LUMFIMAR-777800 format. One record per residue (C-alpha): residue in one letter; x, y, z; residue number from 1. Coordinates in Angstrom, 1 decimal, m for minus. Example, Ala and Ser with C-alpha at 12.3 -4.5 7.8 and 13.67 -1.06 7.14 Angstrom:
<sites>
+--------+--------+--------+--------+-----+
| residu |      u |      v |      w | num |
+--------+--------+--------+--------+-----+
|      A |   12.3 |   m4.5 |    7.8 |   1 |
|      S |   13.7 |   m1.1 |    7.1 |   2 |
+--------+--------+--------+--------+-----+
</sites>
This chain:
<sites>
+--------+--------+--------+--------+-----+
| residu |      u |      v |      w | num |
+--------+--------+--------+--------+-----+
|      X |  189.7 |   68.4 |  m96.2 |   1 |
|      X |  191.1 |   66.6 |  m99.2 |   2 |
|      X |  192.6 |   63.2 |  m99.9 |   3 |
|      X |  196.4 |   63.3 |  m99.8 |   4 |
|      X |  198.3 |   60.9 | m102.1 |   5 |
|      X |  202.1 |   60.8 | m102.3 |   6 |
|      X |  203.4 |   58.3 | m104.9 |   7 |
|      X |  202.2 |   54.8 | m103.7 |   8 |
|      X |  201.0 |   56.2 | m100.3 |   9 |
|      X |  197.7 |   57.6 |  m99.1 |  10 |
|      X |  197.3 |   59.5 |  m95.9 |  11 |
|      X |  194.7 |   58.1 |  m93.5 |  12 |
|      X |  193.6 |   60.8 |  m91.1 |  13 |
|      X |  191.6 |   58.5 |  m88.9 |  14 |
|      X |  194.8 |   56.5 |  m88.2 |  15 |
|      X |  197.1 |   59.5 |  m88.5 |  16 |
|      X |  199.5 |   57.6 |  m90.8 |  17 |
|      X |  200.3 |   56.9 |  m94.4 |  18 |
|      X |  199.3 |   53.6 |  m95.9 |  19 |
|      X |  200.0 |   51.8 |  m99.2 |  20 |
|      X |  197.6 |   53.3 | m101.8 |  21 |
|      X |  194.9 |   50.9 | m103.0 |  22 |
|      X |  191.8 |   51.8 | m105.0 |  23 |
|      X |  189.6 |   50.8 | m102.0 |  24 |
|      X |  191.6 |   53.0 |  m99.7 |  25 |
|      X |  191.1 |   55.9 | m102.1 |  26 |
|      X |  187.3 |   55.4 | m102.0 |  27 |
|      X |  187.4 |   55.2 |  m98.2 |  28 |
|      X |  189.4 |   58.4 |  m97.9 |  29 |
|      X |  187.3 |   60.2 | m100.4 |  30 |
|      X |  184.2 |   59.3 |  m98.5 |  31 |
|      X |  185.7 |   60.4 |  m95.2 |  32 |
|      X |  186.4 |   63.8 |  m96.8 |  33 |
|      X |  182.8 |   63.9 |  m98.0 |  34 |
|      X |  181.5 |   63.2 |  m94.5 |  35 |
|      X |  183.6 |   66.0 |  m93.1 |  36 |
|      X |  183.2 |   68.6 |  m96.0 |  37 |
|      X |  179.6 |   68.0 |  m97.1 |  38 |
|      X |  177.9 |   66.6 |  m94.0 |  39 |
|      X |  179.6 |   68.3 |  m91.1 |  40 |
|      X |  180.9 |   65.2 |  m89.3 |  41 |
|      X |  184.2 |   65.5 |  m87.5 |  42 |
|      X |  187.1 |   63.1 |  m87.6 |  43 |
|      X |  186.5 |   62.6 |  m83.9 |  44 |
|      X |  183.1 |   61.1 |  m84.6 |  45 |
|      X |  184.6 |   58.4 |  m86.9 |  46 |
|      X |  186.7 |   55.3 |  m86.8 |  47 |
|      X |  188.1 |   53.3 |  m89.7 |  48 |
|      X |  188.3 |   49.5 |  m89.9 |  49 |
|      X |  186.4 |   48.9 |  m86.7 |  50 |
|      X |  186.2 |   45.3 |  m85.6 |  51 |
|      X |  182.5 |   44.4 |  m85.6 |  52 |
|      X |  182.6 |   40.6 |  m85.3 |  53 |
|      X |  184.9 |   37.7 |  m85.0 |  54 |
|      X |  184.6 |   35.8 |  m88.3 |  55 |
|      X |  182.1 |   36.5 |  m91.1 |  56 |
|      X |  180.5 |   34.8 |  m94.0 |  57 |
|      X |  183.5 |   35.1 |  m96.2 |  58 |
|      X |  185.5 |   33.0 |  m93.8 |  59 |
|      X |  188.1 |   35.5 |  m92.5 |  60 |
|      X |  188.9 |   35.5 |  m88.9 |  61 |
|      X |  188.0 |   39.1 |  m88.2 |  62 |
|      X |  185.3 |   41.3 |  m89.7 |  63 |
|      X |  185.8 |   45.0 |  m89.8 |  64 |
|      X |  183.6 |   47.9 |  m91.0 |  65 |
|      X |  185.4 |   50.4 |  m93.3 |  66 |
|      X |  184.0 |   53.5 |  m91.7 |  67 |
|      X |  181.8 |   53.8 |  m88.6 |  68 |
|      X |  180.2 |   57.2 |  m87.6 |  69 |
|      X |  178.7 |   58.1 |  m84.3 |  70 |
|      X |  176.2 |   60.9 |  m83.6 |  71 |
|      X |  178.9 |   62.8 |  m81.5 |  72 |
|      X |  182.5 |   62.4 |  m80.5 |  73 |
|      X |  181.3 |   61.6 |  m76.9 |  74 |
|      X |  179.3 |   58.7 |  m78.2 |  75 |
|      X |  182.3 |   56.9 |  m79.8 |  76 |
|      X |  182.4 |   53.4 |  m78.5 |  77 |
|      X |  179.9 |   54.4 |  m75.7 |  78 |
|      X |  176.7 |   54.2 |  m77.8 |  79 |
|      X |  175.7 |   52.5 |  m81.0 |  80 |
|      X |  177.0 |   54.2 |  m84.2 |  81 |
|      X |  174.6 |   55.9 |  m86.6 |  82 |
|      X |  176.3 |   54.9 |  m89.8 |  83 |
|      X |  178.4 |   52.1 |  m91.1 |  84 |
|      X |  180.1 |   52.6 |  m94.5 |  85 |
|      X |  181.3 |   49.6 |  m96.5 |  86 |
|      X |  183.7 |   50.6 |  m99.3 |  87 |
|      X |  184.7 |   48.7 | m102.4 |  88 |
|      X |  187.2 |   49.8 | m105.1 |  89 |
|      X |  185.5 |   51.9 | m107.8 |  90 |
|      X |  186.6 |   49.4 | m110.4 |  91 |
|      X |  184.5 |   46.6 | m108.8 |  92 |
|      X |  180.8 |   45.9 | m109.1 |  93 |
|      X |  178.9 |   45.6 | m105.8 |  94 |
|      X |  177.5 |   42.1 | m105.5 |  95 |
|      X |  174.7 |   40.8 | m103.3 |  96 |
|      X |  177.4 |   39.3 | m100.9 |  97 |
|      X |  178.8 |   42.8 | m100.5 |  98 |
|      X |  175.4 |   44.2 |  m99.4 |  99 |
|      X |  175.1 |   41.2 |  m97.0 | 100 |
|      X |  178.5 |   41.9 |  m95.5 | 101 |
|      X |  177.7 |   45.6 |  m94.9 | 102 |
|      X |  174.2 |   44.8 |  m93.6 | 103 |
|      X |  175.7 |   42.3 |  m91.2 | 104 |
|      X |  178.2 |   44.8 |  m89.9 | 105 |
|      X |  175.5 |   47.5 |  m89.4 | 106 |
|      X |  173.2 |   45.1 |  m87.6 | 107 |
|      X |  176.0 |   43.8 |  m85.4 | 108 |
|      X |  176.8 |   47.3 |  m84.1 | 109 |
|      X |  173.2 |   48.4 |  m84.1 | 110 |
|      X |  173.8 |   51.3 |  m86.6 | 111 |
|      X |  170.7 |   52.9 |  m88.2 | 112 |
|      X |  172.2 |   53.3 |  m91.7 | 113 |
|      X |  174.4 |   51.3 |  m94.0 | 114 |
|      X |  176.1 |   53.0 |  m97.0 | 115 |
|      X |  177.6 |   50.6 |  m99.6 | 116 |
|      X |  180.1 |   52.6 | m101.7 | 117 |
|      X |  182.2 |   52.2 | m104.8 | 118 |
+--------+--------+--------+--------+-----+
</sites>
């Protein structure tokens, strides 16, 4: 699997559509490819931009985790996920608030692991 970019669009296989290219979306799609290619997860075990809470510390109305991974495709939304991945554009420095955000999301969905990525 590889990241597909066409001009200002990037393909998002977990949503099966093309979105506007952003640096954060590129990081997200690269990590989805890594999860599939290097770690053996299937797309059916993952969801992107999963709502994990209404409201968060940053004051937005809806909090969503960038990538959520379950142990199997049968577990999706039936059991707690095993991994929450919080992505930031690779031109940004991860701040303590970013760790807090990701840790909050992981705790909320009862995931065992949090991966903050740039």
